[in-house]
Backbone as CSV, one residue per row, in Angstrom:
resi,resn,N_x,N_y,N_z,CA_x,CA_y,CA_z,C_x,C_y,C_z
1,MET,0.820,-1.193,0.000,0.000,0.000,0.000,0.866,1.260,0.000
2,ARG,2.041,1.159,0.585,2.885,2.350,0.659,3.270,2.861,-0.714
3,ASN,3.498,1.955,-1.648,3.915,2.348,-2.991,2.743,2.556,-3.939
4,MET,1.541,2.289,-3.484,0.372,2.403,-4.358,0.218,3.823,-4.887
5,GLY,0.519,4.814,-4.056,0.413,6.206,-4.479,1.273,6.510,-5.692
6,GLU,2.468,5.915,-5.742,3.356,6.122,-6.884,2.735,5.567,-8.163
7,PHE,2.157,4.371,-8.064,1.529,3.762,-9.238,0.338,4.591,-9.709
8,ILE,-0.449,5.063,-8.760,-1.625,5.861,-9.110,-1.191,7.183,-9.733
9,PHE,-0.170,7.802,-9.184,0.314,9.080,-9.703,0.774,8.953,-11.156
10,GLU,1.398,7.816,-11.493,1.933,7.618,-12.837,0.899,7.087,-13.824
11,ALA,-0.247,6.632,-13.335,-1.253,6.013,-14.205,-2.185,7.057,-14.805
12,ASN,-2.879,6.631,-15.863,-3.910,7.481,-16.449,-4.961,6.589,-17.104
13,GLY,-6.079,7.174,-17.452,-7.135,6.457,-18.152,-7.699,5.294,-17.359
14,GLU,-7.910,4.196,-18.057,-8.526,3.003,-17.466,-7.662,2.408,-16.359
15,ARG,-6.352,2.434,-16.544,-5.444,1.904,-15.520,-5.593,2.689,-14.215
16,LEU,-5.741,3.987,-14.310,-5.930,4.829,-13.131,-7.221,4.454,-12.408
17,LYS,-8.299,4.277,-13.162,-9.579,3.895,-12.562,-9.467,2.578,-11.810
18,ILE,-8.795,1.608,-12.425,-8.650,0.287,-11.804,-7.823,0.372,-10.531
19,LEU,-6.705,1.078,-10.580,-5.847,1.198,-9.404,-6.558,1.890,-8.249
20,VAL,-7.281,2.955,-8.549,-8.018,3.673,-7.499,-9.110,2.783,-6.920
21,ARG,-9.817,2.066,-7.770,-10.879,1.162,-7.299,-10.321,0.088,-6.376
22,GLU,-9.218,-0.531,-6.782,-8.634,-1.603,-5.975,-8.063,-1.070,-4.670
23,ARG,-7.417,0.086,-4.722,-6.896,0.699,-3.495,-8.027,0.993,-2.524
24,ASN,-9.131,1.543,-3.030,-10.270,1.867,-2.177,-10.887,0.613,-1.568
25,TYR,-10.925,-0.476,-2.333,-11.451,-1.742,-1.820,-10.614,-2.226,-0.642
26,ILE,-9.290,-2.196,-0.799,-8.400,-2.657,0.262,-8.515,-1.759,1.498
27,LEU,-8.529,-0.456,1.290,-8.644,0.470,2.421,-9.969,0.301,3.163
28,LYS,-11.050,0.106,2.419,-12.360,-0.088,3.041,-12.372,-1.369,3.880
29,ALA,-11.814,-2.440,3.337,-11.756,-3.705,4.078,-10.888,-3.565,5.324
30,TYR,-9.784,-2.842,5.203,-8.906,-2.634,6.348,-9.617,-1.837,7.437
31,ARG,-10.321,-0.796,7.044,-11.039,0.032,8.027,-12.152,-0.739,8.718
32,ARG,-12.751,-1.676,7.997,-13.824,-2.490,8.576,-13.258,-3.675,9.357
33,ARG,-11.933,-3.722,9.482,-11.217,-4.760,10.214,-11.424,-6.145,9.612
34,LEU,-11.582,-6.213,8.302,-11.708,-7.490,7.619,-10.334,-8.076,7.288
35,LEU,-9.328,-7.220,7.242,-7.968,-7.663,6.951,-7.172,-7.652,8.252
36,ARG,-6.931,-8.818,8.793,-6.211,-8.932,10.067,-5.012,-9.858,9.905
37,TYR,-4.142,-9.507,8.987,-3.011,-10.373,8.684,-2.097,-10.577,9.883
38,ASN,-1.870,-9.548,10.679,-0.992,-9.692,11.845,-1.553,-10.695,12.835
39,GLU,-2.863,-10.641,13.047,-3.509,-11.559,13.979,-3.423,-12.995,13.464
40,VAL,-3.679,-13.180,12.195,-3.619,-14.513,11.601,-2.196,-15.057,11.646
41,ALA,-1.230,-14.220,11.300,0.169,-14.643,11.308,0.634,-14.992,12.718
42,SER,0.192,-14.232,13.712,0.603,-14.511,15.089,0.057,-15.848,15.578
43,ARG,-1.049,-16.288,15.011,-1.624,-17.596,15.364,-1.059,-18.720,14.502
44,LYS,-0.135,-18.365,13.630,0.527,-19.315,12.730,-0.471,-20.043,11.819
45,LEU,-1.506,-19.311,11.381,-2.493,-19.841,10.448,-2.063,-19.509,9.022
46,PRO,-2.479,-20.296,8.045,-2.091,-20.008,6.660,-2.712,-18.709,6.155
47,LEU,-1.909,-17.915,5.447,-2.377,-16.631,4.926,-2.762,-16.689,3.453
48,GLY,-2.193,-17.592,2.711,-2.404,-17.630,1.266,-3.693,-18.320,0.882
49,SER,-4.078,-18.146,-0.364,-5.305,-18.766,-0.859,-5.094,-20.242,-1.167
50,GLY,-3.857,-20.694,-1.261,-3.574,-22.091,-1.581,-4.183,-23.050,-0.583
51,ALA,-4.095,-22.715,0.701,-4.667,-23.584,1.731,-6.181,-23.648,1.603
52,VAL,-6.815,-22.535,1.308,-8.268,-22.497,1.147,-8.676,-23.297,-0.089
53,GLU,-7.965,-23.093,-1.191,-8.277,-23.836,-2.415,-8.101,-25.331,-2.213
54,SER,-7.070,-25.726,-1.488,-6.838,-27.136,-1.209,-7.983,-27.719,-0.385
55,LEU,-8.415,-26.992,0.628,-9.520,-27.454,1.464,-10.797,-27.589,0.649
56,ILE,-11.075,-26.635,-0.220,-12.271,-26.703,-1.066,-12.204,-27.930,-1.965
57,ARG,-11.041,-28.169,-2.553,-10.866,-29.333,-3.416,-11.103,-30.628,-2.632
58,GLN,-10.609,-30.695,-1.394,-10.813,-31.886,-0.569,-12.291,-32.104,-0.274
59,VAL,-13.004,-31.029,0.038,-14.433,-31.142,0.338,-15.197,-31.596,-0.896
60,VAL,-14.872,-31.021,-2.050,-15.542,-31.420,-3.292,-15.281,-32.891,-3.573
61,ASN,-14.056,-33.337,-3.396,-13.731,-34.745,-3.625,-14.463,-35.655,-2.651
62,LEU,-14.557,-35.249,-1.389,-15.278,-36.055,-0.407,-16.753,-36.155,-0.767
63,ARG,-17.330,-35.055,-1.202,-18.759,-35.066,-1.567,-18.993,-35.919,-2.802
64,SER,-18.093,-35.829,-3.763,-18.294,-36.624,-4.972,-18.130,-38.107,-4.663
65,ASP,-17.249,-38.477,-3.745,-17.089,-39.881,-3.339,-18.322,-40.343,-2.565
66,TRP,-18.878,-39.446,-1.753,-20.017,-39.775,-0.942,-21.259,-40.043,-1.787
67,LYS,-21.417,-39.293,-2.890,-22.600,-39.421,-3.749,-22.537,-40.660,-4.635
68,GLN,-21.364,-41.228,-4.821,-21.234,-42.395,-5.716,-21.628,-43.651,-5.066
């Protein structure tokens, strides 16, 4: 986020709109306390989407095995 201002300053047109939209989304989520990376990291929980995707894949596989 610290460098986002530089990217926005250098952007124009559609790229500028996208960068501002994404920055605002992140800031809004942070203000609403939806982004708590420090808390998650301190609990040694996975931060990346890979763990979530893996869990979803496991659940889908279990359900498909269950229905057969």
